[in-house]
C-alpha positions as a Markdown table, in Angstrom:
| # | Residue | x | y | z |
|---|---|---|---|---|
| 1 | Met | -9.1 | -19.8 | 78.8 |
| 2 | Ser | -7.0 | -22.4 | 81.4 |
| 3 | Glu | -4.2 | -21.1 | 83.0 |
| 4 | Thr | -1.9 | -23.5 | 81.1 |
| 5 | Asp | -2.7 | -21.3 | 77.7 |
| 6 | Leu | -1.6 | -18.4 | 79.8 |
| 7 | Asp | 1.1 | -19.7 | 81.2 |
| 8 | Glu | 2.4 | -20.7 | 77.9 |
| 9 | Phe | 1.9 | -16.8 | 76.7 |
| 10 | Arg | 3.8 | -15.7 | 80.1 |
| 11 | Arg | 6.7 | -17.8 | 78.4 |
| 12 | Ile | 6.6 | -16.5 | 74.7 |
| 13 | Tyr | 6.3 | -13.2 | 76.7 |
| 14 | Ala | 9.3 | -13.5 | 78.5 |
| 15 | Lys | 11.2 | -14.7 | 75.9 |
| 16 | His | 10.3 | -11.5 | 73.5 |
| 17 | Val | 11.1 | -9.1 | 76.6 |
| 18 | Asp | 14.4 | -10.6 | 77.2 |
| 19 | His | 15.1 | -10.1 | 73.3 |
| 20 | Val | 14.0 | -6.1 | 73.8 |
| 21 | Arg | 16.9 | -6.0 | 76.8 |
| 22 | Thr | 19.8 | -7.9 | 75.2 |
| 23 | Gly | 19.2 | -5.6 | 71.8 |
| 24 | Asp | 18.3 | -8.1 | 69.8 |
| 25 | Met | 15.8 | -6.2 | 68.0 |
| 26 | Lys | 15.4 | -8.3 | 65.1 |
| 27 | Ala | 14.4 | -11.3 | 66.9 |
| 28 | Ala | 12.2 | -9.1 | 68.8 |
| 29 | Met | 10.5 | -8.0 | 65.6 |
| 30 | Ala | 10.5 | -11.5 | 64.2 |
| 31 | Glu | 7.7 | -11.8 | 67.0 |
| 32 | Met | 5.6 | -8.8 | 65.4 |
| 33 | Val | 2.7 | -9.1 | 63.1 |
| 34 | Arg | 4.9 | -8.1 | 60.3 |
| 35 | Glu | 2.3 | -6.3 | 58.3 |
| 36 | Asn | 1.8 | -3.7 | 61.4 |
| 37 | Leu | 5.6 | -2.9 | 60.7 |
| 38 | Pro | 6.8 | 0.3 | 60.7 |
| 39 | Ala | 3.8 | 1.8 | 61.5 |
| 40 | Val | 3.4 | -0.2 | 65.0 |
| 41 | Phe | 6.4 | 1.8 | 66.1 |
| 42 | His | 5.0 | 5.3 | 65.4 |
| 43 | Gly | 5.3 | 7.5 | 68.6 |
| 44 | Ile | 6.0 | 4.6 | 70.6 |
| 45 | Asp | 9.0 | 5.1 | 73.0 |
| 46 | Val | 10.5 | 1.8 | 72.5 |
| 47 | Pro | 14.2 | 0.8 | 73.7 |
| 48 | Arg | 16.6 | 0.6 | 70.6 |
| 49 | Ser | 19.4 | -0.8 | 72.0 |
| 50 | Ala | 19.9 | -3.1 | 74.7 |
| 51 | Val | 18.9 | -1.3 | 78.9 |
| 52 | Gln | 20.2 | -2.0 | 82.3 |
| 53 | His | 17.3 | -4.0 | 83.8 |
| 54 | Ala | 13.7 | -4.8 | 82.4 |
| 55 | Glu | 10.4 | -6.0 | 84.6 |
| 56 | Ile | 7.8 | -7.6 | 83.6 |
| 57 | Ile | 4.9 | -5.9 | 85.5 |
| 58 | Asp | 1.7 | -8.2 | 84.4 |
| 59 | Val | 0.6 | -10.3 | 82.0 |
| 60 | Arg | -3.2 | -11.0 | 81.4 |
| 61 | Ala | -5.9 | -12.3 | 79.0 |
| 62 | Asp | -8.2 | -9.2 | 77.1 |
| 63 | Gly | -11.1 | -11.4 | 75.0 |
| 64 | Asp | -9.3 | -12.9 | 72.3 |
| 65 | Leu | -6.0 | -10.9 | 72.9 |
| 66 | Arg | -3.0 | -11.2 | 74.9 |
| 67 | Val | -1.8 | -8.4 | 76.9 |
| 68 | Gly | 1.9 | -8.0 | 78.3 |
| 69 | Asp | 3.3 | -5.0 | 80.4 |
| 70 | Ser | 7.2 | -4.4 | 80.9 |
| 71 | Val | 9.3 | -1.9 | 82.6 |
| 72 | Tyr | 12.6 | -0.9 | 81.2 |
| 73 | Arg | 15.5 | 1.2 | 82.6 |
| 74 | Leu | 17.4 | 2.5 | 80.7 |
| 75 | Pro | 20.2 | 5.3 | 81.6 |
| 76 | Asp | 18.0 | 8.5 | 81.2 |
| 77 | Arg | 14.5 | 7.0 | 81.6 |
| 78 | Ser | 12.1 | 4.5 | 81.9 |
| 79 | Ile | 10.0 | 2.7 | 79.4 |
| 80 | Gly | 6.9 | 1.1 | 80.5 |
| 81 | Leu | 5.9 | -0.8 | 77.3 |
| 82 | Arg | 2.7 | -2.4 | 76.9 |
| 83 | Ser | 1.8 | -4.7 | 74.0 |
| 84 | Phe | -1.1 | -6.4 | 72.5 |
| 85 | Trp | -1.0 | -9.8 | 70.8 |
| 86 | Glu | -2.6 | -12.2 | 68.2 |
| 87 | Gln | -3.0 | -15.4 | 67.1 |
| 88 | His | -2.0 | -15.7 | 63.4 |
| 89 | Asp | -1.3 | -19.3 | 61.9 |
| 90 | Gly | -1.2 | -20.7 | 65.7 |
| 91 | Arg | 1.4 | -18.2 | 67.0 |
| 92 | Trp | 0.9 | -15.1 | 69.5 |
| 93 | Leu | 2.4 | -12.2 | 67.7 |
| 94 | Ala | 2.9 | -8.6 | 68.8 |
| 95 | Ala | 0.5 | -6.1 | 67.0 |
| 96 | Arg | -0.3 | -3.1 | 68.9 |
| 97 | Leu | 2.0 | -1.2 | 70.9 |
| 98 | Glu | 1.3 | 1.7 | 73.9 |
| 99 | Asn | 3.2 | 3.0 | 76.4 |
| 100 | Phe | 2.5 | 3.9 | 79.9 |
| 101 | Asp | 3.5 | 5.5 | 82.8 |
| 102 | Pro | 5.9 | 3.7 | 84.2 |
| 103 | Glu | 7.2 | 6.2 | 87.6 |
| 104 | Pro | 3.3 | 7.8 | 88.4 |
| 105 | Gly | 5.1 | 10.0 | 90.5 |
| 106 | Glu | 7.3 | 11.6 | 87.8 |
| 107 | Thr | 6.3 | 14.9 | 86.8 |
| 108 | Ala | 7.4 | 17.1 | 83.5 |
| 109 | Gly | 10.0 | 18.3 | 85.5 |
| 110 | Asp | 12.2 | 15.1 | 86.0 |
| 111 | Ala | 12.0 | 15.0 | 82.0 |
| 112 | Pro | 15.6 | 14.3 | 80.7 |
| 113 | Ser | 16.9 | 17.6 | 79.1 |
| 114 | His | 17.5 | 16.5 | 76.1 |
| 115 | Met | 13.9 | 17.2 | 75.7 |
| 116 | Glu | 14.4 | 21.2 | 76.3 |
| 117 | Phe | 15.8 | 21.4 | 72.4 |
| 118 | Pro | 13.7 | 20.3 | 69.0 |
| 119 | Trp | 16.7 | 18.1 | 68.2 |
| 120 | Gly | 18.0 | 14.8 | 69.1 |
| 121 | Pro | 16.8 | 10.8 | 69.2 |
| 122 | Ala | 13.0 | 10.0 | 68.3 |
| 123 | Ala | 11.4 | 8.8 | 71.0 |
| 124 | Asp | 10.7 | 5.4 | 69.4 |
| 125 | Gly | 14.9 | 5.1 | 69.5 |
| 126 | Leu | 14.5 | 4.5 | 65.7 |
| 127 | Asp | 17.3 | 7.4 | 65.0 |
| 128 | Gln | 19.4 | 6.7 | 68.1 |
| 129 | Pro | 22.7 | 5.2 | 65.7 |
| 130 | Tyr | 22.4 | 8.6 | 64.1 |
| 131 | Trp | 22.6 | 11.0 | 67.2 |
| 132 | Asp | 25.0 | 8.2 | 68.7 |
| 133 | Gly | 27.3 | 9.2 | 65.4 |
| 134 | Ser | 26.7 | 12.6 | 65.6 |
| 135 | Lys | 28.7 | 13.2 | 69.4 |
| 136 | Leu | 31.5 | 11.1 | 67.7 |
| 137 | Gly | 31.5 | 13.7 | 64.7 |
| 138 | Glu | 30.4 | 10.7 | 62.1 |
| 139 | Leu | 27.6 | 11.0 | 59.5 |
| 140 | Arg | 25.7 | 7.2 | 59.8 |
| 141 | Leu | 23.3 | 6.0 | 57.3 |
| 142 | Gln | 21.3 | 2.9 | 57.6 |
| 143 | Arg | 22.4 | 0.1 | 54.9 |
| 144 | Cys | 20.7 | -2.8 | 54.5 |
| 145 | Ala | 23.5 | -5.5 | 54.9 |
| 146 | His | 20.9 | -8.3 | 52.4 |
| 147 | Cys | 20.7 | -6.0 | 49.5 |
| 148 | Gln | 23.0 | -3.3 | 50.7 |
| 149 | Arg | 20.8 | -0.3 | 49.9 |
| 150 | Trp | 21.1 | 2.9 | 51.4 |
| 151 | Ile | 18.5 | 3.9 | 53.4 |
| 152 | Trp | 17.5 | 7.8 | 54.3 |
| 153 | Gly | 15.5 | 8.8 | 56.2 |
| 154 | Pro | 15.5 | 6.1 | 59.3 |
| 155 | Gln | 13.4 | 2.8 | 58.9 |
| 156 | Trp | 12.7 | -0.3 | 60.7 |
| 157 | Ile | 12.6 | -2.4 | 57.8 |
| 158 | Cys | 14.3 | -2.4 | 54.2 |
| 159 | Pro | 11.9 | -0.7 | 51.5 |
| 160 | Ala | 13.5 | -2.8 | 48.9 |
| 161 | Cys | 13.8 | -6.0 | 50.1 |
| 162 | His | 11.8 | -5.5 | 53.4 |
| 163 | Thr | 14.6 | -7.1 | 56.0 |
| 164 | Leu | 13.9 | -6.1 | 59.3 |
| 165 | Cys | 16.4 | -3.4 | 61.3 |
| 166 | Pro | 19.0 | -2.6 | 59.0 |
| 167 | Ala | 22.7 | -1.6 | 59.7 |
| 168 | Trp | 23.5 | 1.8 | 60.1 |
| 169 | Gln | 27.3 | 2.4 | 58.7 |
| 170 | Ser | 29.5 | 5.7 | 58.8 |
| 171 | Val | 30.0 | 7.7 | 55.4 |
| 172 | Glu | 32.0 | 10.1 | 54.3 |
| 173 | Pro | 30.5 | 13.4 | 54.8 |
| 174 | Thr | 30.9 | 14.8 | 51.2 |
| 175 | Gly | 29.1 | 15.6 | 48.8 |
| 176 | Val | 26.7 | 18.1 | 46.4 |
| 177 | Val | 23.8 | 21.0 | 46.9 |
| 178 | Tyr | 21.0 | 19.3 | 45.2 |
| 179 | Ala | 18.5 | 21.9 | 46.3 |
| 180 | Trp | 19.0 | 24.8 | 49.1 |
| 181 | Ser | 16.6 | 27.6 | 50.8 |
| 182 | Arg | 17.0 | 31.0 | 52.3 |
| 183 | Ser | 14.9 | 31.5 | 55.6 |
| 184 | His | 14.3 | 35.3 | 56.5 |
| 185 | Arg | 12.0 | 34.1 | 59.2 |
| 186 | Ala | 13.0 | 31.6 | 62.1 |
| 187 | Phe | 10.5 | 28.9 | 62.5 |
| 188 | Ile | 12.1 | 27.5 | 65.7 |
| 189 | Gln | 13.0 | 29.7 | 68.5 |
| 190 | Glu | 17.2 | 28.6 | 68.6 |
| 191 | Tyr | 17.3 | 30.2 | 65.3 |
| 192 | Ala | 15.9 | 33.4 | 65.8 |
| 193 | Asp | 19.4 | 35.3 | 65.4 |
| 194 | Arg | 20.7 | 33.7 | 62.8 |
| 195 | Thr | 18.1 | 34.6 | 59.8 |
| 196 | Pro | 18.4 | 35.0 | 57.5 |
| 197 | Tyr | 20.2 | 31.4 | 56.8 |
| 198 | Val | 20.8 | 29.1 | 54.4 |
| 199 | Thr | 19.3 | 25.4 | 54.4 |
| 200 | Val | 20.7 | 22.6 | 51.7 |
| 201 | Leu | 20.2 | 19.4 | 50.8 |
| 202 | Val | 23.3 | 17.5 | 50.0 |
| 203 | Glu | 23.3 | 14.2 | 47.7 |
| 204 | Leu | 25.6 | 12.3 | 49.1 |
| 205 | Pro | 27.7 | 10.3 | 46.0 |
| 206 | His | 29.4 | 7.5 | 49.1 |
| 207 | Ala | 26.2 | 6.2 | 50.2 |
| 208 | Gly | 24.0 | 5.9 | 47.2 |
| 209 | Gly | 23.0 | 9.0 | 46.3 |
| 210 | Arg | 20.8 | 9.3 | 49.2 |
| 211 | Arg | 20.3 | 13.7 | 50.3 |
| 212 | Val | 20.4 | 14.5 | 53.8 |
| 213 | Leu | 19.4 | 18.3 | 54.9 |
| 214 | Gly | 21.6 | 20.1 | 56.6 |
| 215 | Leu | 22.3 | 23.9 | 57.4 |
| 216 | Met | 25.4 | 26.2 | 55.5 |
| 217 | Pro | 26.4 | 28.6 | 57.7 |
| 218 | Asp | 27.9 | 32.1 | 56.1 |
| 219 | Ala | 27.1 | 31.3 | 52.8 |
| 220 | Asp | 26.7 | 34.4 | 51.2 |
| 221 | Thr | 26.4 | 32.7 | 48.1 |
| 222 | Val | 25.4 | 28.8 | 47.2 |
| 223 | Arg | 24.6 | 27.5 | 43.9 |
| 224 | Ile | 22.9 | 24.3 | 42.8 |
| 225 | Gly | 26.0 | 21.5 | 42.5 |
| 226 | Asp | 28.5 | 23.0 | 45.0 |
| 227 | Thr | 30.9 | 20.7 | 46.4 |
| 228 | Val | 30.4 | 20.8 | 50.1 |
| 229 | His | 31.7 | 18.9 | 53.5 |
| 230 | Gly | 30.0 | 18.4 | 56.6 |
| 231 | Arg | 30.8 | 18.7 | 60.0 |
| 232 | Phe | 28.6 | 18.2 | 63.8 |
| 233 | Glu | 28.7 | 21.4 | 65.6 |
| 234 | Leu | 27.0 | 21.6 | 69.1 |
| 235 | Asp | 25.3 | 25.0 | 69.9 |
| 236 | Glu | 25.8 | 26.2 | 73.5 |
| 237 | Gly | 23.3 | 24.4 | 75.7 |
| 238 | Ala | 22.3 | 21.7 | 73.6 |
| 239 | Asp | 22.3 | 17.8 | 74.3 |
| 240 | Trp | 23.1 | 16.4 | 70.3 |
| 241 | Pro | 25.3 | 18.4 | 67.8 |
| 242 | Leu | 23.9 | 18.8 | 64.4 |
| 243 | Leu | 25.2 | 18.6 | 61.1 |
| 244 | Arg | 26.0 | 21.7 | 59.3 |
| 245 | Trp | 27.7 | 21.8 | 55.5 |
| 246 | Tyr | 30.9 | 24.3 | 54.2 |
| 247 | Arg | 31.6 | 24.6 | 50.9 |
| 248 | Ser | 34.8 | 22.5 | 49.6 |
| 249 | Glu | 37.3 | 24.8 | 47.9 |
| 250 | Asn | 36.7 | 22.4 | 44.5 |
| 251 | Arg | 33.0 | 24.1 | 43.2 |
| 252 | Lys | 31.2 | 23.1 | 40.2 |
């Protein structure tokens, strides 16, 4: 392989990094192997929106592959992201991702405080808009701008028309109880003092019938078909609010 070939890949990779840095995920995902989406993101911490700074650490050849290492600086952490590129029909496309430690001296004790709680944004950033909405008291779901399909849980690709990066939209937090259960054992430590508690699966008529889970406090009785409204509530010591459902006056 000649230096000219590697220089050409450097230009391709630099353009890709800039797409990620500026939050243009649609353009960034168009530079990836489509067949590997969305599985390529599973378990990977990636920037979900524009970041303060991005630095290319290394670009190299590894046999028939090309490899790029970059560090993205976010307000709460730095992300080391390595991508492995393959040739497809004469184009270099990212086929696989992995994280690396951008701060070798950083210890687990330096992790952001929101990681101490079992809820909040996933490491890959896919559901970040949902949690950002929760802090504003908004219930946000994805809706494909191309085919208008509502999507829940979050997806990198619309399951109906395969459009990349479906948009997020606020939804009226009202619906009907589709299913419910009462738990007499706390499955996470934070709920130990709340047993028994009721979990409801609520069908949202304003979001194409998508169904969203949440707790229903003070639910002595609950029935399938109950009309409920939701609101986000922040527990003491938590960084992210949780969606909770309350029975509306109108009961079916």
